[in-house]
C-alpha positions as CSV (number, residue, x, y, z in Angstrom):
1,X,0.0,0.0,0.0
2,X,1.3,3.4,-0.9
3,X,1.4,5.9,1.9
4,X,-0.9,8.9,1.4
5,X,0.0,12.4,2.4
6,X,-1.6,13.5,5.6
7,X,-4.2,11.7,7.6
8,X,-6.0,8.8,5.7
9,X,-9.7,8.2,5.9
10,X,-10.9,4.6,6.0
11,X,-14.5,3.9,5.1
12,X,-16.3,1.0,6.8
13,X,-19.3,-0.4,4.9
14,X,-22.3,-2.4,6.1
15,X,-20.7,-5.6,4.9
16,X,-17.8,-4.8,7.2
17,X,-15.4,-4.2,4.4
18,X,-12.8,-1.4,4.9
19,X,-11.9,1.0,2.1
20,X,-8.7,3.1,2.2
21,X,-9.6,6.3,0.4
22,X,-5.9,7.3,0.3
23,X,-4.9,4.3,-1.8
24,X,-8.3,3.5,-3.3
25,X,-8.1,-0.1,-2.2
26,X,-9.9,-2.4,0.2
27,X,-8.0,-3.3,3.4
28,X,-8.2,-5.6,6.3
29,X,-7.7,-5.1,10.1
30,X,-4.3,-6.6,9.6
31,X,-3.5,-3.9,7.1
32,X,-4.6,-1.3,9.5
33,X,-2.4,-2.8,12.2
34,X,0.6,-2.5,9.9
35,X,-0.3,1.1,9.2
36,X,-0.3,1.8,13.0
37,X,3.1,0.2,13.4
38,X,4.5,2.3,10.6
39,X,3.2,5.4,12.4
40,X,0.6,6.2,9.7
41,X,-2.4,8.2,11.1
42,X,-5.9,7.3,9.9
43,X,-9.5,7.9,10.8
44,X,-12.2,5.3,10.3
45,X,-15.7,6.5,9.4
46,X,-19.0,4.7,8.9
47,X,-19.5,4.9,5.2
48,X,-23.3,5.5,5.6
49,X,-23.5,7.9,8.5
50,X,-20.0,9.5,8.4
51,X,-19.6,8.7,12.2
52,X,-16.1,8.5,13.5
53,X,-15.6,4.8,14.6
54,X,-11.8,4.9,14.9
55,X,-12.0,3.9,18.5
56,X,-14.1,0.8,18.0
57,X,-12.0,-0.4,15.0
58,X,-8.7,0.0,16.9
59,X,-10.3,-2.0,19.7
60,X,-11.2,-4.7,17.1
61,X,-7.5,-4.7,16.0
62,X,-6.4,-5.2,19.6
63,X,-8.9,-8.1,20.0
64,X,-7.7,-9.7,16.8
65,X,-4.0,-9.4,17.9
66,X,-4.8,-10.7,21.4
67,X,-6.6,-13.7,19.8
68,X,-3.4,-14.8,18.0
69,X,-1.3,-17.4,19.8
70,X,1.7,-15.8,21.5
71,X,0.5,-12.2,20.8
72,X,-1.0,-11.6,24.2
73,X,0.0,-8.3,25.8
74,X,-2.7,-7.7,28.3
75,X,-2.6,-9.8,31.5
76,X,-5.9,-11.1,32.8
77,X,-5.5,-9.2,36.1
78,X,-5.0,-5.9,34.2
79,X,-8.2,-6.6,32.1
80,X,-10.2,-7.3,35.2
81,X,-9.0,-4.1,36.9
82,X,-9.7,-2.1,33.7
83,X,-13.2,-3.5,33.4
84,X,-13.9,-2.6,37.0
85,X,-13.3,1.1,36.3
86,X,-16.1,1.5,33.8
87,X,-18.8,3.5,35.6
88,X,-16.4,4.2,38.5
89,X,-15.7,7.8,39.7
90,X,-12.1,7.4,38.6
91,X,-13.0,6.4,35.0
92,X,-12.3,9.9,33.8
93,X,-8.7,9.7,35.1
94,X,-7.8,6.3,33.7
95,X,-7.4,7.3,30.0
96,X,-5.0,10.1,30.8
97,X,-3.0,7.8,33.1
98,X,-2.8,5.1,30.4
99,X,-1.8,7.5,27.7
100,X,0.9,9.0,30.0
101,X,2.2,5.6,30.9
102,X,2.4,4.4,27.2
103,X,4.1,7.7,26.2
104,X,6.7,7.2,28.9
105,X,7.2,3.6,27.9
106,X,7.7,4.6,24.2
107,X,10.1,7.4,25.0
108,X,12.2,4.9,27.0
109,X,12.3,2.5,24.1
110,X,13.5,5.2,21.8
111,X,16.3,6.1,24.2
112,X,17.3,2.5,24.4
113,X,17.5,2.2,20.6
114,X,19.7,5.3,20.5
115,X,22.0,4.0,23.2
116,X,22.3,0.6,21.5
117,X,23.1,2.3,18.1
118,X,25.8,4.4,19.8
119,X,27.2,1.3,21.5
120,X,27.4,-0.7,18.3
121,X,29.1,2.3,16.6
122,X,32.2,1.5,18.8
123,X,34.8,-0.8,17.3
124,X,35.3,-2.6,20.6
125,X,33.8,-6.1,20.3
126,X,33.7,-6.4,24.1
127,X,31.8,-3.2,24.5
128,X,29.4,-4.1,21.7
129,X,28.5,-7.3,23.5
130,X,28.5,-6.0,27.1
131,X,26.9,-2.6,26.9
132,X,23.7,-3.6,25.1
133,X,23.0,-6.3,27.7
134,X,23.5,-3.7,30.5
135,X,21.2,-1.3,28.8
136,X,18.5,-4.0,28.2
137,X,18.6,-5.1,31.8
138,X,18.3,-1.5,33.0
139,X,15.5,-0.8,30.6
140,X,13.6,-4.0,31.7
141,X,14.0,-2.9,35.3
142,X,12.6,0.6,34.6
143,X,9.7,-0.7,32.6
144,X,8.9,-3.3,35.3
145,X,8.9,-0.6,38.0
146,X,6.7,1.6,35.8
147,X,4.1,-1.1,35.2
148,X,4.2,-2.1,38.9
149,X,3.3,1.4,39.8
150,X,0.6,1.3,37.1
151,X,-0.9,-1.8,38.6
152,X,-0.8,-0.2,42.1
153,X,-2.6,2.8,40.7
154,X,-5.4,0.5,39.6
155,X,-5.9,-0.6,43.2
156,X,-7.2,2.8,44.3
157,X,-4.8,4.3,46.8
158,X,-4.2,0.9,48.4
159,X,-1.2,2.4,50.1
160,X,-3.2,5.1,51.9
161,X,-3.4,4.9,55.6
162,X,-6.3,2.9,57.0
163,X,-9.0,4.9,58.8
164,X,-9.2,4.7,62.6
165,X,-11.5,2.1,64.0
166,X,-13.4,4.5,66.2
167,X,-15.2,7.1,64.1
168,X,-18.1,9.4,64.9
169,X,-21.4,9.0,63.0
170,X,-21.0,9.9,59.3
171,X,-22.1,13.5,58.5
172,X,-25.2,14.1,56.6
173,X,-26.5,16.6,54.0
174,X,-24.2,19.3,52.7
175,X,-21.5,18.4,55.2
176,X,-21.4,14.9,53.8
177,X,-21.2,16.2,50.2
178,X,-18.4,18.6,51.1
179,X,-16.5,15.8,52.7
180,X,-16.9,13.6,49.6
181,X,-15.6,16.4,47.4
182,X,-12.6,17.0,49.7
183,X,-11.8,13.2,49.6
184,X,-12.1,13.1,45.8
185,X,-9.8,16.2,45.5
186,X,-7.3,14.5,47.8
187,X,-7.4,11.3,45.7
188,X,-6.8,13.3,42.6
189,X,-3.9,15.1,44.1
190,X,-2.4,11.7,45.2
191,X,-2.9,10.4,41.7
192,X,-1.2,13.5,40.1
193,X,1.7,13.1,42.5
194,X,2.2,9.5,41.4
195,X,2.0,10.4,37.7
196,X,4.6,13.1,38.3
197,X,6.9,10.7,40.1
198,X,6.6,8.2,37.3
199,X,7.5,10.8,34.7
200,X,10.7,11.6,36.4
């Protein structure tokens, strides 16, 4: 497939066929997956209504990739935790957190590739063999730490101090609402603090 200039529009028809308007050819979900890997930006529209259905099609691509043997990237525990956030008060924060985490992960991979390219540019065979292994080990450690923090984030503030056993009767009316708002603000501040610490 030839790469079109600018964003490409993919039309999805009632028979589920996908049409690439940039190349004037029919494509498959596998073709779209390859476009994503190449960094090509596209928007998927319903051919009849013009509705933007990019999100649902990208989700289908993930489902298809996950269904392939050996291609699983999403642990069952992560999927369970993700599902539990639909309809939860923290749902609005999760997309931003995931986007931030993936950007950090991608930036780290780019840095690692640059470091490996620099290492292999050296004529020393010993360095060429040793340095990449050190960098890979360090990168794995950083990524593991990042995803461990991510999984902890999905257990809402599990590290927070437990409330005292003896508490007065819960407040009612406007006082209760104010208290709930204050608690939510505190949770959001804690979440932002963790995001900031991860980015550094």
